[in-house]
KOLTORVEX-441735 format. One line per 3 residues: number of its first residue (from 1); their letters; for each residue x negated, y, z negated of C-alpha. Coordinates in Angstrom, 2 decimals. Example, Ala and Ser with C-alpha at 12.3 -4.5 7.8 and 13.67 -1.06 7.14 Angstrom:
1) AS) -12.30,-4.50,-7.80; -13.67,-1.06,-7.14
END
This chain:
1) MIA) -35.30,-26.53,-56.35; -37.33,-23.46,-57.22; -41.02,-23.02,-56.63
4) RRH) -43.43,-23.46,-59.52; -45.59,-20.41,-60.29; -49.03,-20.66,-61.93
7) NVL) -50.59,-17.24,-61.35; -49.11,-16.08,-64.62; -50.22,-12.51,-65.26
10) EKT) -52.15,-9.74,-63.59; -55.68,-10.46,-64.83; -57.57,-7.21,-64.58
13) EPR) -58.89,-6.71,-68.12; -62.09,-8.52,-69.21; -61.32,-11.45,-71.51
16) AVL) -63.68,-10.15,-74.17; -61.70,-6.94,-74.48; -58.43,-8.86,-74.61
19) KQD) -59.72,-11.12,-77.35; -60.81,-8.13,-79.39; -57.43,-6.45,-79.00
22) ASR) -55.31,-9.54,-79.58; -57.17,-11.28,-82.38; -56.07,-8.68,-84.92
25) HLP) -52.46,-9.70,-84.37; -52.68,-13.51,-84.54; -50.65,-15.11,-87.33
28) KLF) -52.48,-17.47,-89.68; -53.36,-20.80,-88.04; -53.70,-24.23,-89.56
31) VSS) -54.72,-27.60,-88.20; -54.93,-31.13,-89.56; -57.70,-33.47,-88.56
34) TLA) -55.20,-35.89,-87.03; -53.56,-33.19,-84.96; -56.94,-31.81,-83.93
37) VML) -57.83,-35.18,-82.46; -54.48,-35.32,-80.63; -54.90,-31.82,-79.23
40) AAC) -58.44,-32.53,-78.14; -57.22,-35.63,-76.32; -54.77,-33.58,-74.28
43) GGG) -57.17,-30.68,-73.83; -54.92,-28.26,-75.67; -53.14,-27.75,-72.37
46) GSA) -49.59,-27.83,-71.19; -48.71,-31.47,-70.63; -48.65,-33.12,-74.03
49) VTS) -45.57,-34.29,-75.90; -46.26,-34.66,-79.61; -44.69,-37.15,-81.97
52) DPT) -43.77,-34.32,-84.35; -40.66,-32.62,-82.90; -41.57,-29.35,-84.62
55) IAV) -44.84,-29.10,-82.68; -45.18,-28.26,-78.99; -48.31,-27.71,-76.96
58) TAD) -48.38,-24.65,-74.71; -51.05,-23.66,-72.20; -52.45,-21.27,-74.82
61) GAV) -52.36,-23.60,-77.83; -50.08,-25.62,-80.06; -47.13,-24.07,-81.92
64) KGS) -45.16,-25.31,-84.89; -41.52,-24.42,-85.35; -38.92,-25.39,-87.91
67) ASD) -36.18,-28.02,-87.74; -32.66,-27.67,-89.10; -29.50,-29.68,-88.38
70) GVV) -30.84,-31.29,-85.22; -32.32,-28.12,-83.71; -35.96,-27.01,-83.63
73) AFK) -36.61,-23.26,-83.44; -39.93,-21.76,-82.40; -40.00,-18.04,-83.18
76) GIP) -42.67,-15.51,-82.30; -44.62,-17.30,-79.56; -46.86,-14.74,-77.78
79) FAA) -46.43,-14.73,-74.00; -48.77,-11.79,-73.33; -51.46,-9.85,-75.14
82) PPV) -50.28,-7.01,-77.39; -49.77,-4.00,-75.05; -51.59,-1.57,-77.32
85) GAL) -54.52,0.79,-76.96; -56.00,0.46,-73.48; -53.19,-1.98,-72.57
88) RWR) -50.41,0.56,-73.12; -48.72,1.15,-69.74; -50.49,-1.82,-68.17
91) PPQ) -48.99,-4.99,-66.71; -48.81,-7.72,-69.39; -52.19,-9.37,-69.84
94) PVT) -53.00,-13.00,-70.73; -52.74,-14.25,-74.28; -56.00,-15.14,-76.00
97) AWS) -55.83,-18.91,-76.48; -56.00,-20.24,-80.02; -57.27,-23.43,-81.59
100) GVR) -55.27,-25.42,-84.07; -51.55,-24.98,-84.55; -49.93,-21.59,-84.65
103) QTT) -47.05,-21.10,-87.08; -43.98,-19.95,-85.13; -41.29,-20.14,-87.77
106) SFV) -40.30,-16.47,-88.00; -39.85,-13.50,-85.72; -42.88,-11.21,-85.45
109) HDC) -41.94,-7.76,-84.08; -39.26,-6.38,-81.84; -40.40,-3.71,-79.40
112) MQT) -40.90,-0.11,-80.46; -37.63,1.78,-81.00; -35.79,3.71,-83.67
115) SGA) -34.62,1.22,-86.30; -31.76,2.64,-88.29; -29.58,0.69,-90.70
118) NSG) -27.19,-0.28,-87.91; -29.82,-1.45,-85.42; -29.22,-5.15,-86.15
121) LTV) -32.95,-5.88,-86.07; -34.37,-8.11,-88.81; -38.05,-7.25,-88.23
124) TPS) -40.03,-4.03,-87.95; -40.40,-2.66,-84.42; -43.92,-2.32,-83.07
127) EDC) -45.85,-1.86,-79.84; -47.20,-5.35,-80.53; -43.99,-7.08,-79.48
130) LYL) -44.47,-9.42,-76.52; -43.16,-12.56,-78.18; -40.50,-15.07,-77.20
133) NVW) -38.50,-17.69,-79.03; -37.37,-21.19,-78.08; -34.56,-23.31,-79.50
136) RPQ) -34.32,-26.94,-78.43; -32.47,-30.06,-79.52; -34.68,-31.95,-81.96
139) NSN) -34.63,-35.04,-79.75; -35.33,-33.15,-76.52; -38.85,-34.42,-75.79
142) GKN) -38.93,-35.75,-72.25; -35.25,-34.93,-71.70; -35.64,-32.49,-68.78
145) LPV) -32.83,-30.30,-70.15; -31.40,-27.18,-68.51; -33.08,-23.95,-69.61
148) MVW) -31.46,-20.60,-70.31; -33.44,-17.35,-70.67; -31.74,-14.38,-72.34
151) IYG) -32.41,-10.66,-71.71; -30.86,-8.40,-74.35; -29.21,-5.06,-73.66
154) GAY) -29.40,-1.73,-75.42; -29.69,0.94,-72.70; -33.41,0.08,-72.39
157) VTG) -34.07,1.93,-75.64; -32.84,-0.48,-78.33; -32.51,-4.22,-78.85
160) GTS) -34.63,-7.19,-79.82; -34.59,-10.94,-80.17; -34.52,-10.89,-83.97
163) MPT) -30.85,-9.89,-83.96; -28.83,-12.73,-85.55; -26.23,-12.53,-82.77
166) YDG) -28.88,-13.86,-80.36; -29.68,-16.97,-82.39; -29.99,-19.88,-79.96
169) TQF) -28.98,-22.71,-82.28; -25.57,-23.33,-80.78; -26.96,-23.40,-77.24
172) ANQ) -29.43,-26.07,-78.37; -26.52,-27.97,-79.91; -24.96,-27.92,-76.43
175) GVV) -28.02,-29.68,-75.01; -29.77,-26.61,-73.62; -33.29,-25.29,-74.20
178) IVT) -32.86,-21.55,-74.68; -35.52,-18.84,-74.59; -35.09,-15.25,-75.78
181) MNY) -37.84,-12.75,-74.99; -38.78,-9.23,-75.98; -39.65,-6.59,-73.42
184) RLG) -40.98,-3.05,-73.77; -38.35,-0.34,-74.17; -38.02,3.37,-73.59
187) RFG) -41.15,5.22,-72.50; -43.24,2.17,-73.39; -41.35,0.08,-70.85
190) FFA) -40.36,2.51,-68.08; -42.84,5.29,-67.57; -44.92,6.90,-64.86
193) HPA) -47.54,9.63,-64.77; -49.96,10.84,-62.09; -52.90,9.75,-64.27
196) LTA) -51.56,6.18,-64.35; -51.05,6.24,-60.59; -54.59,7.49,-60.06
199) AAA) -56.05,4.82,-62.36; -54.20,2.08,-60.48; -55.19,3.32,-57.03
202) QSG) -58.18,1.01,-56.80; -56.94,-1.94,-58.86; -53.58,-2.12,-57.12
205) ETL) -51.79,-2.78,-60.40; -48.01,-2.59,-60.39; -46.79,0.59,-62.07
208) ANY) -43.85,2.01,-63.98; -41.48,-0.91,-64.73; -43.45,-2.44,-67.60
211) GYM) -40.31,-3.80,-69.27; -39.45,-5.77,-66.13; -43.07,-6.92,-65.86
214) DQI) -42.70,-8.33,-69.38; -39.55,-10.19,-68.36; -41.33,-11.66,-65.34
217) AAL) -44.31,-12.64,-67.51; -41.95,-14.45,-69.88; -40.30,-16.26,-66.95
220) KWV) -43.74,-17.35,-65.75; -44.50,-18.58,-69.26; -41.33,-20.66,-69.02
223) QRN) -42.46,-22.15,-65.72; -45.79,-23.18,-67.23; -44.67,-24.37,-70.64
226) IAN) -40.99,-25.19,-70.99; -41.39,-28.85,-69.96; -43.27,-29.38,-73.23
229) FGG) -40.17,-28.22,-75.09; -37.94,-30.68,-73.21; -36.79,-28.17,-70.59
232) DPT) -36.65,-28.43,-66.81; -38.59,-25.56,-65.19; -36.69,-26.10,-61.93
235) NVT) -33.34,-25.53,-63.67; -33.66,-22.12,-65.33; -30.64,-19.85,-65.75
238) LFG) -31.40,-16.19,-66.38; -28.69,-14.27,-68.25; -28.34,-10.85,-69.78
241) ESA) -25.87,-8.19,-70.89; -25.63,-4.44,-70.18; -29.23,-3.26,-69.61
244) GGE) -30.11,-6.96,-69.70; -27.54,-7.62,-67.00; -28.87,-4.73,-64.95
247) AVH) -32.33,-6.26,-65.38; -30.98,-9.51,-63.91; -29.78,-7.52,-60.88
250) NLL) -33.27,-6.09,-60.45; -34.90,-9.50,-60.83; -32.48,-11.03,-58.32
253) TSP) -33.63,-8.40,-55.83; -37.35,-8.26,-56.71; -39.92,-10.14,-54.63
256) QAT) -42.06,-10.46,-57.76; -39.42,-12.66,-59.44; -38.94,-15.04,-56.51
259) GLF) -38.75,-18.68,-57.59; -38.72,-18.02,-61.32; -35.06,-18.95,-61.95
262) AKA) -32.40,-21.06,-60.26; -29.15,-19.43,-61.49; -28.04,-16.15,-63.01
265) IIE) -25.34,-14.83,-65.35; -24.62,-11.11,-65.61; -22.46,-9.71,-68.40
268) SGN) -21.36,-6.10,-67.91; -24.41,-5.30,-65.79; -22.97,-2.96,-63.14
271) GRV) -24.74,-3.69,-59.82; -24.07,-0.40,-58.08; -26.24,2.73,-58.33
274) NQY) -23.94,4.60,-60.69; -25.04,3.32,-64.09; -28.64,4.55,-64.14
277) YGR) -29.75,5.97,-60.83; -33.18,4.42,-60.25; -35.95,6.97,-60.01
280) TLS) -38.62,6.88,-57.36; -42.14,6.56,-58.70; -43.41,9.57,-56.76
283) RNA) -41.43,12.30,-55.05; -40.28,11.41,-51.55; -37.34,12.08,-49.23
286) KTV) -35.10,9.68,-51.18; -35.83,11.09,-54.63; -32.75,12.11,-56.61
289) GDS) -33.59,14.62,-59.32; -37.10,14.39,-60.70; -39.42,11.56,-59.84
292) AEE) -40.65,9.29,-62.63; -44.10,10.86,-62.37; -42.57,14.30,-62.80
295) QGS) -40.66,13.12,-65.85; -43.83,11.60,-67.30; -45.70,14.83,-66.67
298) AFA) -42.97,16.77,-68.48; -43.32,14.40,-71.44; -47.12,14.77,-71.47
301) TGY) -46.89,18.56,-71.27; -44.93,18.54,-74.51; -48.08,17.21,-76.21
304) GIA) -50.40,19.59,-74.39; -51.61,16.96,-71.92; -52.01,18.17,-68.35
307) GSD) -53.72,16.82,-65.26; -54.08,13.39,-63.71; -57.65,12.44,-64.55
310) ASS) -59.03,9.75,-66.86; -59.17,12.11,-69.83; -55.43,12.84,-69.46
313) LQA) -54.67,9.11,-69.44; -56.91,8.61,-72.47; -55.02,11.35,-74.29
316) LRA) -51.68,9.76,-73.43; -52.84,6.40,-74.75; -54.16,8.07,-77.89
319) LSA) -50.66,9.29,-78.81; -49.15,7.42,-81.71; -46.29,5.02,-81.07
322) SQV) -43.97,7.42,-82.87; -45.04,10.24,-80.57; -44.33,8.17,-77.47
325) LDG) -40.99,7.14,-78.96; -40.19,10.80,-79.61; -36.81,10.03,-81.14
328) LDT) -35.48,8.24,-78.05; -32.42,6.09,-78.77; -28.86,5.68,-77.54
331) STL) -27.74,8.84,-79.34; -30.42,11.01,-77.70; -30.61,9.21,-74.35
334) NSA) -28.59,11.81,-72.49; -30.03,14.87,-74.21; -31.72,17.45,-72.03
337) HSL) -35.12,16.48,-73.43; -34.68,12.76,-72.77; -33.31,13.32,-69.28
340) ATF) -36.34,15.46,-68.50; -38.90,13.00,-69.87; -37.48,9.45,-69.51
343) SGS) -36.38,7.67,-66.34; -33.45,5.97,-68.08; -34.27,2.57,-66.60
346) SII) -35.72,1.08,-63.45; -38.11,3.05,-61.28; -38.31,2.36,-57.54
349) DGK) -42.00,1.55,-57.18; -41.93,-0.38,-53.89; -43.40,-3.57,-55.38
352) LVV) -41.28,-4.82,-58.26; -38.23,-2.61,-57.73; -38.09,-2.21,-53.96
355) DEP) -34.77,-0.35,-53.96; -31.52,-0.10,-55.89; -29.98,-3.58,-56.29
358) ENQ) -26.88,-2.38,-54.41; -28.97,-1.53,-51.36; -30.87,-4.81,-51.57
361) YKA) -27.59,-6.73,-51.80; -26.15,-4.95,-48.77; -29.32,-5.80,-46.82
364) GQF) -29.15,-9.46,-47.88; -32.48,-9.12,-49.68; -31.80,-11.06,-52.86
367) AKV) -32.23,-14.50,-54.40; -29.39,-16.70,-53.14; -28.80,-18.48,-56.46
370) PLL) -25.45,-19.39,-58.07; -24.05,-16.44,-59.98; -21.55,-16.02,-62.82
373) LGV) -20.62,-12.47,-63.75; -17.92,-10.36,-65.32; -16.87,-7.50,-67.58
376) NNA) -14.78,-6.77,-70.67; -11.35,-5.20,-70.54; -12.36,-2.15,-72.62
379) DLG) -15.89,-2.01,-71.27; -18.34,0.84,-70.83; -17.50,3.86,-68.71
382) FAT) -18.86,7.38,-68.35; -15.76,9.55,-68.52; -15.56,13.15,-67.38
385) RGL) -14.95,15.30,-70.43; -12.74,18.36,-70.72; -9.93,17.26,-68.40
388) TTK) -6.53,18.60,-69.37; -4.27,16.88,-66.82; -4.06,13.47,-65.23
391) EQA) -4.00,15.12,-61.82; -7.53,16.34,-62.53; -8.57,12.77,-63.26
394) YAI) -6.99,11.53,-60.00; -8.65,14.27,-57.93; -11.74,12.10,-57.44
397) FGP) -9.69,9.87,-55.12; -8.74,12.72,-52.78; -5.39,14.45,-52.24
400) QNL) -4.12,11.68,-49.98; -4.42,9.14,-52.85; -2.95,11.06,-55.78
403) GAA) 0.27,9.06,-55.74; -1.50,5.73,-55.37; -3.85,6.61,-58.23
406) AAA) -0.96,7.53,-60.52; 0.79,4.25,-59.69; -2.38,2.23,-60.28
409) FDP) -3.69,3.88,-63.44; -0.48,5.03,-65.13; 2.48,3.07,-63.73
412) TGT) 4.79,4.01,-66.64; 3.73,7.67,-66.68; 3.16,7.53,-70.44
415) ASV) -0.63,7.23,-70.69; -2.66,10.09,-72.12; -5.18,12.03,-70.07
418) STV) -8.09,10.47,-71.95; -6.69,6.95,-71.51; -6.42,7.44,-67.75
421) ENQ) -9.87,9.00,-67.41; -11.52,6.32,-69.55; -9.95,3.58,-67.45
424) IAR) -11.08,5.24,-64.21; -14.59,5.45,-65.67; -14.58,1.76,-66.67
427) VIT) -13.49,0.67,-63.20; -16.17,2.86,-61.60; -18.93,1.59,-63.87
430) MDE) -18.02,-2.06,-64.45; -14.98,-3.60,-62.77; -15.56,-2.49,-59.19
433) PAR) -19.33,-3.16,-59.22; -18.72,-6.71,-60.48; -16.30,-7.37,-57.63
436) FVA) -18.72,-5.78,-55.14; -21.49,-8.14,-56.24; -19.17,-11.17,-56.21
439) RTF) -18.02,-10.33,-52.68; -21.59,-9.81,-51.51; -22.80,-13.13,-52.89
442) IAQ) -19.84,-15.14,-51.66; -20.21,-13.62,-48.17; -23.71,-15.12,-48.12
445) GVP) -22.33,-18.53,-49.09; -23.61,-18.33,-52.67; -21.42,-20.02,-55.35
448) TYL) -20.07,-17.15,-57.45; -17.74,-17.06,-60.46; -16.04,-13.93,-61.81
451) YRF) -14.62,-13.44,-65.32; -12.81,-10.85,-67.43; -13.13,-10.96,-71.22
454) SYV) -10.09,-9.50,-73.01; -10.22,-11.24,-76.38; -10.54,-9.26,-79.63
457) AQS) -11.43,-10.88,-82.95; -8.30,-11.18,-85.06; -9.87,-9.25,-87.96
460) IRS) -10.34,-6.03,-85.93; -7.30,-5.96,-83.65; -5.81,-3.01,-85.49
463) KVS) -9.02,-1.02,-84.95; -9.80,-1.40,-81.24; -7.71,-1.37,-78.08
466) GAT) -9.57,-4.16,-76.33; -12.84,-6.01,-75.87; -15.42,-3.27,-75.93
469) HAA) -18.87,-3.26,-74.35; -20.95,-6.21,-75.65; -18.00,-7.70,-77.55
472) EIP) -18.37,-11.00,-75.68; -21.94,-11.69,-76.87; -21.17,-13.39,-80.23
475) YVF) -18.68,-15.61,-78.36; -21.22,-16.51,-75.67; -23.82,-17.42,-78.32
478) DTL) -21.18,-18.84,-80.70; -22.63,-16.69,-83.49; -19.41,-15.04,-84.68
481) PAT) -20.32,-14.98,-88.41; -23.30,-12.74,-87.56; -20.79,-10.10,-86.41
484) YGA) -17.58,-10.79,-88.33; -18.77,-12.64,-91.43; -16.14,-14.58,-93.32
487) AVT) -13.32,-12.97,-91.31; -13.82,-15.38,-88.40; -10.63,-17.31,-87.63
490) SQD) -10.05,-20.66,-85.97; -8.74,-18.87,-82.88; -11.91,-16.77,-82.72
493) EQV) -13.97,-19.95,-82.96; -12.03,-21.64,-80.18; -12.73,-18.76,-77.80
496) AHS) -16.44,-18.98,-78.68; -16.43,-22.74,-78.09; -14.86,-22.17,-74.67
499) MIA) -17.36,-19.49,-73.63; -20.50,-21.34,-74.64; -19.14,-24.50,-72.98
502) YWT) -18.62,-22.64,-69.69; -22.01,-20.92,-69.88; -23.88,-24.17,-70.56
505) AFA) -21.93,-26.09,-67.90; -22.98,-23.45,-65.39; -26.57,-23.75,-66.57
508) RTG) -26.51,-27.51,-66.01; -24.98,-27.66,-62.56; -24.34,-24.18,-61.15
511) SPS) -20.59,-24.64,-61.70; -18.78,-23.81,-64.97; -15.94,-26.20,-64.20
514) GAG) -17.65,-29.20,-65.73; -16.92,-27.97,-69.23; -13.77,-30.03,-69.77
517) LTA) -11.75,-26.81,-69.92; -9.55,-24.96,-67.46; -11.02,-25.47,-63.98
520) WPR) -12.81,-22.29,-62.98; -12.67,-21.88,-59.18; -15.32,-20.06,-57.20
523) YDA) -14.64,-16.46,-56.38; -12.71,-16.06,-53.12; -12.59,-12.58,-51.61
526) GLD) -9.19,-13.27,-50.08; -7.69,-14.39,-53.39; -9.67,-11.86,-55.43
529) NQL) -9.56,-14.36,-58.29; -11.16,-14.46,-61.72; -10.97,-16.38,-64.99
532) EFT) -9.68,-14.32,-67.90; -10.39,-14.97,-71.57; -7.08,-13.43,-72.59
535) SAG) -6.19,-11.35,-75.62; -4.14,-14.30,-76.85; -7.18,-16.56,-76.90
538) TLQ) -6.11,-18.58,-73.87; -7.77,-19.12,-70.48; -5.99,-17.88,-67.39
541) INQ) -6.77,-17.83,-63.69; -5.80,-14.46,-62.26; -5.41,-14.11,-58.52
544) PNP) -5.45,-11.41,-57.51; -7.28,-9.47,-60.17; -4.69,-7.48,-62.21
547) LKA) -6.80,-4.38,-61.60; -6.94,-4.88,-57.84; -5.14,-1.61,-57.00
550) QID) -7.47,0.36,-59.27; -10.59,-1.34,-57.91; -9.46,-0.84,-54.32
553) LVE) -9.20,2.90,-54.95; -12.67,3.08,-56.51; -14.43,0.88,-53.95
556) PLN) -14.85,3.49,-51.17; -16.15,6.02,-53.69; -18.79,3.61,-54.97
559) DAN) -19.61,2.58,-51.40; -20.41,6.23,-50.63; -22.30,6.72,-53.92
562) QTV) -19.88,9.47,-54.94; -19.70,8.34,-58.57; -23.31,8.56,-59.77
565) NRQ) -23.42,9.80,-63.38; -23.42,13.58,-63.31; -26.46,13.75,-65.59
568) YQ) -28.56,12.03,-62.92; -27.66,14.39,-60.09
END
């Protein structure tokens, strides 16, 4: 059973200032005389269950969602004050409480990012974005249901909860209360500057990882409020994909997230140091490349802002949101300008991010909670470009392993150079790190389950070679029409039904094997086993992992940190 947390946010800003900042952003409120009496009777606080299933009472005020087909959705509930103006690059601050009932029937804003036609967002991005959403079964009052909290991916520069793929309806239909939350992205979410460090010297505020602070604030909101939505705050499963999965790694290893969740699921989240090498806040003996403060200074210099005094910080906060964004997205993430001015992700600050998750895992400094994790068979990798021979690709393994590498990565001798290099990159970035984490957890006696997702929607099989990065998400959420429209087949649907059943079974009990499907055994380092969602749409227990020879070759390289992305060296 996890500890309950009540010290929700870092409260360093006067309430009057917060109210002035936040009141401009409150949606229209309404209240009936009958409901006003009911709310007054319960003090407007966090313990009331209303007779109207579309209304829930949070610690900040009542919210009204919308009901459809046995599910109630609450969209756009604020969990922190808008991080704008003087609150830009500050820990999330408390919400200004409201009277009456707040309409929460539509998404408000996703966090600031570029929003092209293919972004998938259904609302306009904004700095005012710290909202979360809850889906619950309509009859969930008093049910004490398992809770799942989703963290989206997008390389920390894109993503948002308004994306239809992340709709929580089907999870609620499975008897789960699900929460999706926004968190600050890009330079809004991961940023450091000497002026910020100087300003925080006396207050002791946590610095740099504002996106993770938002995630923690949302998890604390869940602890305080989710019982009023029918959820059990002692049975919270945190899950995320890609950057969201990497965030789960950082929360598993952060002392500031202790006790806020009871289980975790990581989809394609790495777990080594070779996806985004965490920056140190300030330069020290362990700094690789520039420190986060140096990157922030380089960004500020581009706008003519120099120094570390209060006027420099004021000038930084006076920049428009578009100026802070500065064109940062997945297409520009690895440009010279972005690498010089953006940390890429987590920043080792010594408080929230103590060290790389890999190092924390090796030291046994992590939350010992049940874990389910895995990757896709055509997942993300950072391939070396410009290779002309397969021997060049195998050189990373050393001259003594050239033959073993050829046998593992190209047993028939017919693969192209790019095919071999891309597979090596995938194993470095995804497959081996997942096994490393599984082995680390199981060695500590923590129930751990490993998967491989190889299924491709029938309508696109002629276009892709396998399940690419993030391809599993619409199956996990059982939201296939949001991605494939009318082309969804019955086989596609069956795979989705299997995945969401496993995920929700794990959320209930810490074991996915209660789903009435193929029994999913715990990971065993000796067997090196995993459950595969196969390309044929079936479920298969693989032991050992079919990629064992490839992973075994990569493991010593990742152990020695010899595979960090070249752009971060």
